[in-house]
N, C-alpha and C positions, 0 to 999 in steps of 0.2 A: 594450638593457636587457632583463633577464630578471626576471620576478616572477610570483608566484602570487596569484590573486585569488579570493576567495569572498565571497558576499553573505550577511550575517547579518540579524538583526532590525532594525527601524527604531526610532529614538528621536525622538519628536515630528515624525514625518514625514520624517526625514532617512534616506536609505539609507546603511547602514554597510558598509564594505568592509574585509575583513581581508587586508591586503597584506603578505606576508612576503618580505623581501629574499632573493635568491639570488645566487650568484656572477655577477659581471658587472653587477650593478645599480648605478645611479648615484643612487638615491634618497637624499636627505638628510633625516634625522630629527634634530632638534636642540633645544637649550634647553628641557629639561623644567621645568615649573612644577606643583607639587602644588596641588590645590584645598585651601581652608582645612579641609575636613573630612577630607582624606587619602584620599577615595574615588576621586578621579580625578587624572589627570595630563594637562595640556595641553602641546602641543609644536608646533614649526614643522616642516612636512614638504613635500617636493616630490612626494609619491607620486601626486598627481592631475595632475602636470605643471606646476602653478603653485605657488609658495610660498603655503601656507595654514596656518591655525591648526587643529589637530586636537585632539580630546579622546578619551581612552580610560580605561577602568577601570584602577585601580592595578596590576592583574595583567596588563595588556596587552590585555584582551578589549574587545569592543564599541567599536572606534575609529570616529569619524565626523568628517567635515569640517565644522568650525564655520563656515567662511567660503566655502563652495562657491558661493555666490551672487555673489561678488566676483571679477572677473577680474584685479584688481590683485595685486601682491605683498603678502602680509599677514604681519606679523612684529611683534616688539617689543611683547609683550602683558603684561597684568597682570590677575589675578583680583580681583574685589571681595571685601572681607573676609567677606561672607556667602555667597560662592560662587555667587551668582545671575547675575552678569554678568562679561564680560571686555571690557576696553578694549584696543585694538590699533592698530597703525600700518598704514595702507593706502597703499602707494607707487604713484603713478600710473604706468601703463604707459609705458615709454620716457622716463621723467622721473625726476629726483631729488625732485620735489615729492611731498608725502604729506599725508594727513589722518588724524585720530584718529576711530575709530568705537567705539561701544558695541554689544554684542550680548548677548542672554541666553545662558546657558551651554548651552541646548538648541538654539541657532542661530536663534531667533526674534527678531523685533523689532529688526533692526539700525538704528542711528541714526548718521548722520554728525555727530559732535559738533563737528568743526571748522566745518562749514557752518552749524550752528545758532549757533555763536559768532561767525560772520562772519570766520572765519580760513581758509576754504578759498580761498586767494588765489594759489595757484601756488607758495607757498613751502613750507617744511618744518615740519609739526607731527608730532612723533614721541615715542616712548618714554614713553607714559602710565604713571603709577604711582599706584595708589589709596592714599589715606591710610588708616592702620590703623582709624580710626573710621568709614570709609566715606563721609564727608561731602564729600570733595574729591578732585580728581584733579590731580596735578602733571604737567607735560609740557614738552618743549622746543619753542620756537617760533622759527624762524629768519626774522625779519622783515628788510626791506630794509636797515635801519640797523644792527641788532645782534641776534644770537641771545640769547634769554633763557629762563630757567626761569620758567614761569607756573603759576598755580594757578586752577582753576575750581571754584566751589561747585556741587555737583550738585543743590542745592535752588533757588538763585536764578540760577544760570548766570552770576554775576558773575565776571570774570576779574581776577586780581591778578598784576602783574609782580613776581616775588620778587627778581630780580637786577638790576632797573633802575638801582639806585644804584651798581653795581659795574662798573668798566671792565675787562672780562674776556672770555675765551672760555670758555663753560660746557661741561662735558663730561658728568659723571655726577652723580646725586643720589640721596638716600635719605631716607625719612621717619624721624623719631623715633617710638618706640613710642606716645607720647601724642598724636601728630599735631600738636604745637605748633611743631615746628621741622623744617627741612630742611637736610641737609648737602650742599653742592655742591662738587664738585671742578672747579677752573678753572685756566686759564692767565691769570695776573694781571699787570698792568703795561703801561704805554704804551711803555716802552723795554725790550726784551728780556724776554719773558714768563717768569714763573716759576710753577710749579704750587703750588696751595694748596687747602686745604679750608676753606670758609666755613660757619659755622653761622648760619642765618637764621631769625629768629622770624617765623612766618607772619602774625602779627597786627600787630606793630609794624614789621616789616621791618628791625629792627636786625640787623646782621651782624658777625661776628667771625672773624678768621683764626686757626685753632687749630694751624697748622703753621708758625709763624714760625721755629721752630728746626730745620726739616727739613733745610736745607742743612748745618747744623752736624752733624746726626746722620749723614748719609751721607758727609761728608768733603768738604773743599774741592777735592780732586782730581777730583771728579765734578760734572758739570753736570746738574742736574735737568731732566727732559724733560716728564713728564706723570703724572697720577694717573688710571688708567683705570677703577678699580673702587672703590666704597665700600659699606660695609654697617654699619648701626647695630646695636649689640648689643641683645638683647631686654630687658636690664636698663635700658637707656637711658643708661648711664654711659660707654660707650666706642664708638669708631668704628674699624673695621678697614678698611684700604685698601691698594692696591698702588701702588708707586712705581717708575717707570722713570727711570733716570739714565744719562747718557752714559758709555760705558766699562764698563758693567756690564749686568746683566739687570734683571728686576723682582724686588722683594722685597715681603713683606707686613709692614706696620707696624700698630700700634695706638696710639691716643692717647685720653686722656680727653676728654670733651666740653668740659672747661674749658681744654683746650690743654696740659696737662702730661702727664708719663708717656709721652712719645713713645718707642716701642721698636720696633726691627727684630726680628721674630720668626723670620725665615728666613735670617739672615745666614750661618748654618752650612750651608745647602743650596746646592749648585752649580747654575748655570743659573737659568732663570726660575721664580719662584713667584708666582702671581697668583690672582685671582678668589676672595677670601676670603668665606666664607658662615658666619655664626654658626649654631650649633645652636639649636633652640627654647628650651632652658633656659639658653643663654649660656655653657655650660661648655666648649664646644669650637668650633673653627673648621675647616671643610672648605675645601680649596683644590686647585688643580692645580699640579703642579711637574714640571720636566724634570730633576730632580736625578739620576735614574738613566738618563738618556739620551733618553727619550721622555716625553711628557706623561702623567702618572698622577694619579689622585685621591689626595690625602693628607688626613690629619686630625691635629690637634694640640690640646693644651689651650689655653685662652684666653691663657695667658702664654707660649706657644710650646713648652712641655715636651711630652714623649711624642709626638714626631712619628712618624707611621707611614704608609707607603704602602699603600693599599688595593687598587691595581691594579698590574700589573707586566708587561704585554705590550709589548715593544719594537717589535712589528710594527704596533701601533695607537696611537692617541692617545685617552686617556680624560680628559675635562675637563668643566667646567661642572657641578659637583655641586649638588644641591638636596636639602635635608633634608625628610623627611616631617614633618608637623605634630607627631607624637608623638616625633620624634627617633630612632626605631628603625631607619629605613631611609634610604638615599641613592639618589636617581636621578642618572644622569649620561649624558653623550653619549660614545659610542665611535665614533671616526672611523677608517675603513679607508683603506689605500693612501695616495696623496698628496692631502691636502686642506688648505685654508687654515685659519687660526686660527678655530675655531668650526665648521668643517666645512661652510661655506656652499656650496662647490662641489666636494664629494666625498662618496662614499657613507658614511653614518653611521647609527647606531641609538641608540635610547634603552634603556639598561640600568638595572637596579635591583639593590641589594645591601643586606644588613644593615649597620648602622653600623660593625661591626668588619671589614667586607670579605668576609664569608662569603655564601653563597647568591646568587651573581651570576646574574641572569636577563635574557635579551634580550627586551624587550617588543615590539619593532617589526619584527624580522626575524631573519635568521641570518647569522653572519659568513661572508664569502667563504672558500671552501676553498683 
């Protein structure tokens, strides 16, 4: 491995390292998440040798290791709406078991939330997601009997099982903008699972399948497999999600939260199109697609019109776009050489560009020559 290291100033007592990737590096920098203010970007990185959560200024300066005190693999994180804390998954060394931790965004006052809730039991607690109002945290809990999406109140620490009434395998979930509902993608049914998206009221726990007509939409010749990504529109009226079906790749669909208007937005694109992310004003959807041979970041209008590829290097993979809070920029991951989906075991960097694809800048390193 080759890298360059320089020490910069400290933030809240944490030593900061400016590590720039060079040719031959195997450092993985992935899954960028903007802070609510747009001032910082958090990301997962192996630059310290262990998967950790790092934070840097939005121009790539002043990076520091948020989870340097934890020797476990740290990933799957979420900013609090006020930007003061980050919730993340800490996977136990040599195990699939994991806990959820909270830590201030300057790296101070880490708390093992799973232990505090009595859930640090050797099973999987993961993928914490803050509610938009900041009052609750939703997460996946793989108990001995059945994995469920649960919600914890951050004032009372009471835990609610959101999917306890559903016989299913839960996969992905997203909050409504008003924090009143959660959309959950699941494999449903006791005989031959089918993918579905359920809308769950977090107070009443009433649930409704909004994808009843999904099989009809994709055609009887295809077998639905799973729904790996879901994202709620900022207006609260629509859900965007990716669908995988046998005999084809993934496509991006939208549906109203009432369950009508189910539409395939990327049926015209060859290959896989997935990971839809709404722009802050709800007018556009960013996603990644292999339509032109290798994964690139694309953007389209909310109805699928005006599709445009923003990256176009067939020697790399660009994916996992993240809109800045003002909608003017997009951060994304660029994966070099051979790497798995998401770049978890290959060299990769966090890049940023304007929302029209211009002014691309590498924030965490330099592309291999």
